[in-house]
Biopython code that builds the backbone (N, CA, C, O; Angstrom):
import numpy as np
from Bio.PDB.StructureBuilder import StructureBuilder

atoms = [
    (1, "MET", "N", (0.856, -1.180, 0.000)),
    (1, "MET", "CA", (0.000, 0.000, 0.000)),
    (1, "MET", "C", (0.897, 1.236, 0.000)),
    (1, "MET", "O", (1.809, 1.338, 0.821)),
    (2, "PRO", "N", (0.647, 2.171, -0.910)),
    (2, "PRO", "CA", (1.472, 3.376, -0.958)),
    (2, "PRO", "C", (1.246, 4.248, 0.275)),
    (2, "PRO", "O", (0.196, 4.186, 0.915)),
    (3, "GLU", "N", (2.237, 5.049, 0.589)),
    (3, "GLU", "CA", (2.062, 6.008, 1.679)),
    (3, "GLU", "C", (1.342, 7.229, 1.113)),
    (3, "GLU", "O", (1.892, 7.971, 0.299)),
    (4, "ILE", "N", (0.115, 7.417, 1.555)),
    (4, "ILE", "CA", (-0.732, 8.496, 1.055)),
    (4, "ILE", "C", (-0.815, 9.597, 2.097)),
    (4, "ILE", "O", (-1.055, 9.340, 3.277)),
    (5, "ILE", "N", (-0.615, 10.815, 1.647)),
    (5, "ILE", "CA", (-0.769, 11.982, 2.518)),
    (5, "ILE", "C", (-2.146, 12.561, 2.227)),
    (5, "ILE", "O", (-2.383, 13.111, 1.151)),
    (6, "TRP", "N", (-3.052, 12.434, 3.194)),
    (6, "TRP", "CA", (-4.444, 12.873, 3.024)),
    (6, "TRP", "C", (-4.625, 14.320, 3.446)),
    (6, "TRP", "O", (-4.055, 14.759, 4.445)),
    (7, "GLU", "N", (-5.414, 15.055, 2.687)),
    (7, "GLU", "CA", (-5.804, 16.420, 3.057)),
    (7, "GLU", "C", (-6.976, 16.341, 4.027)),
    (7, "GLU", "O", (-7.529, 15.267, 4.263)),
    (8, "GLU", "N", (-7.343, 17.476, 4.578)),
    (8, "GLU", "CA", (-8.512, 17.537, 5.460)),
    (8, "GLU", "C", (-9.757, 17.150, 4.663)),
    (8, "GLU", "O", (-9.810, 17.397, 3.458)),
    (9, "PRO", "N", (-10.754, 16.553, 5.303)),
    (9, "PRO", "CA", (-11.972, 16.171, 4.577)),
    (9, "PRO", "C", (-12.694, 17.379, 3.986)),
    (9, "PRO", "O", (-12.708, 18.462, 4.572)),
    (10, "PHE", "N", (-13.282, 17.174, 2.831)),
    (10, "PHE", "CA", (-14.133, 18.159, 2.199)),
    (10, "PHE", "C", (-15.553, 17.624, 2.292)),
    (10, "PHE", "O", (-15.828, 16.507, 1.856)),
    (11, "CYS", "N", (-16.444, 18.408, 2.851)),
    (11, "CYS", "CA", (-17.827, 17.968, 3.029)),
    (11, "CYS", "C", (-18.761, 18.831, 2.194)),
    (11, "CYS", "O", (-18.777, 20.055, 2.327)),
    (12, "GLY", "N", (-19.533, 18.187, 1.340)),
    (12, "GLY", "CA", (-20.522, 18.880, 0.536)),
    (12, "GLY", "C", (-21.819, 18.993, 1.301)),
    (12, "GLY", "O", (-21.873, 18.692, 2.493)),
    (13, "GLU", "N", (-22.852, 19.421, 0.627)),
    (13, "GLU", "CA", (-24.163, 19.517, 1.264)),
    (13, "GLU", "C", (-24.639, 18.128, 1.663)),
    (13, "GLU", "O", (-24.401, 17.157, 0.945)),
    (14, "GLY", "N", (-25.301, 18.033, 2.794)),
    (14, "GLY", "CA", (-25.811, 16.750, 3.244)),
    (14, "GLY", "C", (-24.769, 15.911, 3.974)),
    (14, "GLY", "O", (-24.975, 14.716, 4.189)),
    (15, "ASN", "N", (-23.658, 16.524, 4.354)),
    (15, "ASN", "CA", (-22.599, 15.849, 5.110)),
    (15, "ASN", "C", (-21.931, 14.704, 4.364)),
    (15, "ASN", "O", (-21.444, 13.767, 4.996)),
    (16, "ASN", "N", (-21.894, 14.754, 3.049)),
    (16, "ASN", "CA", (-21.129, 13.788, 2.278)),
    (16, "ASN", "C", (-19.692, 14.266, 2.243)),
    (16, "ASN", "O", (-19.398, 15.292, 1.630)),
    (17, "CYS", "N", (-18.796, 13.544, 2.889)),
    (17, "CYS", "CA", (-17.414, 13.992, 3.009)),
    (17, "CYS", "C", (-16.460, 13.055, 2.275)),
    (17, "CYS", "O", (-16.615, 11.835, 2.313)),
    (18, "PHE", "N", (-15.482, 13.640, 1.614)),
    (18, "PHE", "CA", (-14.438, 12.842, 0.993)),
    (18, "PHE", "C", (-13.099, 13.491, 1.271)),
    (18, "PHE", "O", (-13.021, 14.650, 1.678)),
    (19, "ARG", "N", (-12.033, 12.712, 1.042)),
    (19, "ARG", "CA", (-10.679, 13.216, 1.239)),
    (19, "ARG", "C", (-9.879, 12.993, -0.024)),
    (19, "ARG", "O", (-10.106, 12.033, -0.760)),
    (20, "ILE", "N", (-8.955, 13.875, -0.262)),
    (20, "ILE", "CA", (-8.049, 13.786, -1.391)),
    (20, "ILE", "C", (-6.643, 13.598, -0.842)),
    (20, "ILE", "O", (-6.254, 14.228, 0.141)),
    (21, "GLY", "N", (-5.890, 12.724, -1.492)),
    (21, "GLY", "CA", (-4.524, 12.483, -1.053)),
    (21, "GLY", "C", (-3.584, 12.349, -2.234)),
    (21, "GLY", "O", (-4.019, 12.202, -3.376)),
    (22, "THR", "N", (-2.294, 12.402, -1.951)),
    (22, "THR", "CA", (-1.259, 12.205, -2.961)),
    (22, "THR", "C", (-0.164, 11.329, -2.368)),
    (22, "THR", "O", (-0.045, 11.194, -1.151)),
    (23, "ASP", "N", (0.639, 10.732, -3.260)),
    (23, "ASP", "CA", (1.792, 9.976, -2.796)),
    (23, "ASP", "C", (3.056, 10.572, -3.394)),
    (23, "ASP", "O", (2.992, 11.539, -4.153)),
    (24, "ALA", "N", (4.191, 10.007, -3.058)),
    (24, "ALA", "CA", (5.479, 10.540, -3.502)),
    (24, "ALA", "C", (5.675, 10.418, -5.012)),
    (24, "ALA", "O", (6.502, 11.132, -5.578)),
    (25, "ASP", "N", (4.933, 9.531, -5.674)),
    (25, "ASP", "CA", (5.056, 9.344, -7.119)),
    (25, "ASP", "C", (4.150, 10.261, -7.923)),
    (25, "ASP", "O", (4.150, 10.194, -9.152)),
    (26, "GLY", "N", (3.376, 11.118, -7.259)),
    (26, "GLY", "CA", (2.500, 12.057, -7.942)),
    (26, "GLY", "C", (1.128, 11.506, -8.275)),
    (26, "GLY", "O", (0.377, 12.141, -9.015)),
    (27, "ASN", "N", (0.782, 10.342, -7.748)),
    (27, "ASN", "CA", (-0.554, 9.800, -7.947)),
    (27, "ASN", "C", (-1.532, 10.512, -7.029)),
    (27, "ASN", "O", (-1.158, 10.984, -5.956)),
    (28, "ALA", "N", (-2.771, 10.585, -7.451)),
    (28, "ALA", "CA", (-3.812, 11.216, -6.649)),
    (28, "ALA", "C", (-4.809, 10.162, -6.194)),
    (28, "ALA", "O", (-5.040, 9.174, -6.892)),
    (29, "TYR", "N", (-5.400, 10.375, -5.023)),
    (29, "TYR", "CA", (-6.332, 9.418, -4.420)),
    (29, "TYR", "C", (-7.543, 10.167, -3.911)),
    (29, "TYR", "O", (-7.443, 11.324, -3.500)),
    (30, "ILE", "N", (-8.690, 9.506, -3.938)),
    (30, "ILE", "CA", (-9.901, 10.067, -3.367)),
    (30, "ILE", "C", (-10.613, 8.952, -2.611)),
    (30, "ILE", "O", (-10.690, 7.816, -3.079)),
    (31, "ALA", "N", (-11.131, 9.294, -1.439)),
    (31, "ALA", "CA", (-11.814, 8.305, -0.605)),
    (31, "ALA", "C", (-12.893, 8.991, 0.214)),
    (31, "ALA", "O", (-12.834, 10.195, 0.463)),
    (32, "VAL", "N", (-13.872, 8.214, 0.626)),
    (32, "VAL", "CA", (-14.875, 8.709, 1.554)),
    (32, "VAL", "C", (-14.180, 8.918, 2.894)),
    (32, "VAL", "O", (-13.430, 8.050, 3.342)),
    (33, "ALA", "N", (-14.417, 10.050, 3.534)),
    (33, "ALA", "CA", (-13.793, 10.327, 4.826)),
    (33, "ALA", "C", (-14.143, 9.223, 5.816)),
    (33, "ALA", "O", (-15.305, 8.842, 5.958)),
    (34, "GLY", "N", (-13.121, 8.716, 6.497)),
    (34, "GLY", "CA", (-13.300, 7.641, 7.457)),
    (34, "GLY", "C", (-13.114, 6.260, 6.855)),
    (34, "GLY", "O", (-13.078, 5.266, 7.579)),
    (35, "GLN", "N", (-12.997, 6.191, 5.532)),
    (35, "GLN", "CA", (-12.813, 4.915, 4.846)),
    (35, "GLN", "C", (-11.628, 5.005, 3.879)),
    (35, "GLN", "O", (-11.708, 4.551, 2.738)),
    (36, "GLU", "N", (-10.536, 5.593, 4.352)),
    (36, "GLU", "CA", (-9.390, 5.856, 3.499)),
    (36, "GLU", "C", (-8.668, 4.598, 3.026)),
    (36, "GLU", "O", (-7.836, 4.675, 2.122)),
    (37, "ASP", "N", (-8.968, 3.442, 3.615)),
    (37, "ASP", "CA", (-8.338, 2.207, 3.144)),
    (37, "ASP", "C", (-9.003, 1.690, 1.866)),
    (37, "ASP", "O", (-8.489, 0.768, 1.233)),
    (38, "THR", "N", (-10.137, 2.274, 1.484)),
    (38, "THR", "CA", (-10.827, 1.952, 0.237)),
    (38, "THR", "C", (-10.868, 3.224, -0.587)),
    (38, "THR", "O", (-11.676, 4.113, -0.321)),
    (39, "TYR", "N", (-10.004, 3.317, -1.583)),
    (39, "TYR", "CA", (-9.870, 4.557, -2.337)),
    (39, "TYR", "C", (-9.816, 4.291, -3.831)),
    (39, "TYR", "O", (-9.600, 3.161, -4.269)),
    (40, "LEU", "N", (-10.016, 5.344, -4.604)),
    (40, "LEU", "CA", (-9.801, 5.332, -6.042)),
    (40, "LEU", "C", (-8.514, 6.080, -6.306)),
    (40, "LEU", "O", (-8.186, 7.027, -5.592)),
    (41, "THR", "N", (-7.794, 5.670, -7.310)),
    (41, "THR", "CA", (-6.559, 6.366, -7.649)),
    (41, "THR", "C", (-6.518, 6.672, -9.142)),
    (41, "THR", "O", (-7.077, 5.935, -9.954)),
    (42, "ASP", "N", (-5.861, 7.748, -9.484)),
    (42, "ASP", "CA", (-5.696, 8.166, -10.872)),
    (42, "ASP", "C", (-4.587, 9.205, -10.881)),
    (42, "ASP", "O", (-3.938, 9.438, -9.861)),
    (43, "THR", "N", (-4.374, 9.813, -12.008)),
    (43, "THR", "CA", (-3.388, 10.879, -12.060)),
    (43, "THR", "C", (-3.946, 12.117, -11.364)),
    (43, "THR", "O", (-5.159, 12.264, -11.215)),
    (44, "ALA", "N", (-3.065, 12.985, -10.949)),
    (44, "ALA", "CA", (-3.505, 14.225, -10.311)),
    (44, "ALA", "C", (-4.346, 15.053, -11.282)),
    (44, "ALA", "O", (-5.295, 15.715, -10.862)),
    (45, "ALA", "N", (-4.010, 15.025, -12.574)),
    (45, "ALA", "CA", (-4.772, 15.794, -13.564)),
    (45, "ALA", "C", (-6.203, 15.276, -13.678)),
    (45, "ALA", "O", (-7.136, 16.074, -13.773)),
    (46, "ALA", "N", (-6.394, 13.973, -13.672)),
    (46, "ALA", "CA", (-7.738, 13.407, -13.772)),
    (46, "ALA", "C", (-8.563, 13.751, -12.535)),
    (46, "ALA", "O", (-9.744, 14.080, -12.649)),
    (47, "LEU", "N", (-7.953, 13.678, -11.365)),
    (47, "LEU", "CA", (-8.655, 14.013, -10.137)),
    (47, "LEU", "C", (-9.016, 15.499, -10.105)),
    (47, "LEU", "O", (-10.111, 15.866, -9.679)),
    (48, "ARG", "N", (-8.104, 16.342, -10.552)),
    (48, "ARG", "CA", (-8.360, 17.779, -10.598)),
    (48, "ARG", "C", (-9.545, 18.064, -11.521)),
    (48, "ARG", "O", (-10.391, 18.898, -11.200)),
    (49, "ASN", "N", (-9.610, 17.381, -12.661)),
    (49, "ASN", "CA", (-10.719, 17.565, -13.594)),
    (49, "ASN", "C", (-12.038, 17.111, -12.964)),
    (49, "ASN", "O", (-13.054, 17.786, -13.129)),
    (50, "LEU", "N", (-12.044, 15.992, -12.250)),
    (50, "LEU", "CA", (-13.244, 15.525, -11.563)),
    (50, "LEU", "C", (-13.744, 16.575, -10.578)),
    (50, "LEU", "O", (-14.942, 16.856, -10.526)),
    (51, "ILE", "N", (-12.845, 17.151, -9.806)),
    (51, "ILE", "CA", (-13.225, 18.153, -8.811)),
    (51, "ILE", "C", (-13.787, 19.400, -9.498)),
    (51, "ILE", "O", (-14.750, 19.990, -9.010)),
    (52, "ARG", "N", (-13.199, 19.804, -10.621)),
    (52, "ARG", "CA", (-13.735, 20.953, -11.367)),
    (52, "ARG", "C", (-15.163, 20.689, -11.826)),
    (52, "ARG", "O", (-16.017, 21.572, -11.746)),
    (53, "GLU", "N", (-15.424, 19.477, -12.307)),
    (53, "GLU", "CA", (-16.766, 19.125, -12.770)),
    (53, "GLU", "C", (-17.760, 19.132, -11.607)),
    (53, "GLU", "O", (-18.891, 19.595, -11.759)),
    (54, "ILE", "N", (-17.348, 18.626, -10.463)),
    (54, "ILE", "CA", (-18.222, 18.628, -9.282)),
    (54, "ILE", "C", (-18.536, 20.065, -8.871)),
    (54, "ILE", "O", (-19.693, 20.405, -8.624)),
    (55, "LYS", "N", (-17.501, 20.909, -8.799)),
    (55, "LYS", "CA", (-17.705, 22.303, -8.392)),
    (55, "LYS", "C", (-18.572, 23.057, -9.399)),
    (55, "LYS", "O", (-19.278, 23.993, -9.023)),
    (56, "ALA", "N", (-18.529, 22.666, -10.663)),
    (56, "ALA", "CA", (-19.328, 23.315, -11.691)),
    (56, "ALA", "C", (-20.782, 22.839, -11.671)),
    (56, "ALA", "O", (-21.612, 23.320, -12.442)),
    (57, "GLY", "N", (-21.076, 21.898, -10.788)),
    (57, "GLY", "CA", (-22.434, 21.407, -10.657)),
    (57, "GLY", "C", (-22.805, 20.303, -11.631)),
    (57, "GLY", "O", (-23.963, 19.890, -11.698)),
    (58, "LYS", "N", (-21.828, 19.825, -12.383)),
    (58, "LYS", "CA", (-22.104, 18.793, -13.378)),
    (58, "LYS", "C", (-22.181, 17.386, -12.776)),
    (58, "LYS", "O", (-22.741, 16.470, -13.379)),
    (59, "ALA", "N", (-21.617, 17.233, -11.594)),
    (59, "ALA", "CA", (-21.580, 15.883, -10.996)),
    (59, "ALA", "C", (-21.835, 15.947, -9.493)),
    (59, "ALA", "O", (-21.255, 15.171, -8.734)),
    (60, "ASP", "N", (-22.690, 16.857, -9.061)),
    (60, "ASP", "CA", (-22.908, 17.024, -7.630)),
    (60, "ASP", "C", (-23.547, 15.806, -6.991)),
    (60, "ASP", "O", (-23.474, 15.649, -5.772)),
    (61, "HIS", "N", (-24.168, 14.944, -7.771)),
    (61, "HIS", "CA", (-24.763, 13.717, -7.218)),
    (61, "HIS", "C", (-23.685, 12.763, -6.712)),
    (61, "HIS", "O", (-23.992, 11.849, -5.947)),
    (62, "LEU", "N", (-22.421, 12.953, -7.121)),
    (62, "LEU", "CA", (-21.332, 12.103, -6.632)),
    (62, "LEU", "C", (-21.000, 12.389, -5.187)),
    (62, "LEU", "O", (-20.456, 11.533, -4.489)),
    (63, "LEU", "N", (-21.324, 13.590, -4.729)),
    (63, "LEU", "CA", (-21.027, 13.949, -3.359)),
    (63, "LEU", "C", (-22.140, 13.425, -2.479)),
    (63, "LEU", "O", (-22.106, 13.611, -1.263)),
]
sb = StructureBuilder()
sb.init_structure("model")
sb.init_model(0)
sb.init_chain("A")
sb.init_seg("    ")
for serial, (resi, resn, name, xyz) in enumerate(atoms, 1):
    if name == "N":
        sb.init_residue(resn, " ", resi, " ")
    sb.init_atom(name, np.array(xyz, "f"), 0.0, 1.0, " ", f" {name:<3s}", serial, name[0])
structure = sb.get_structure()
C-alpha cells in the first residue's frame, strides 16, 4: 500500500465527506472520509478535472 498523505476532509451539502490524497510518485487518491483504506486512484490531472466538474455542478450527485 502506498504512503498516502491525506488532506482535510471536504464535506458537501448533506454531510457527504471525501478526502483527497497524494503519494510521492504524484498519484492522486480520493476516498470517503473515514474509509481511506478503500480509495480510487488516478493521475492528479484526472482528479483535478473531476473536482472541477463537481464544483461546476455537473456531478454534484457524486457527493
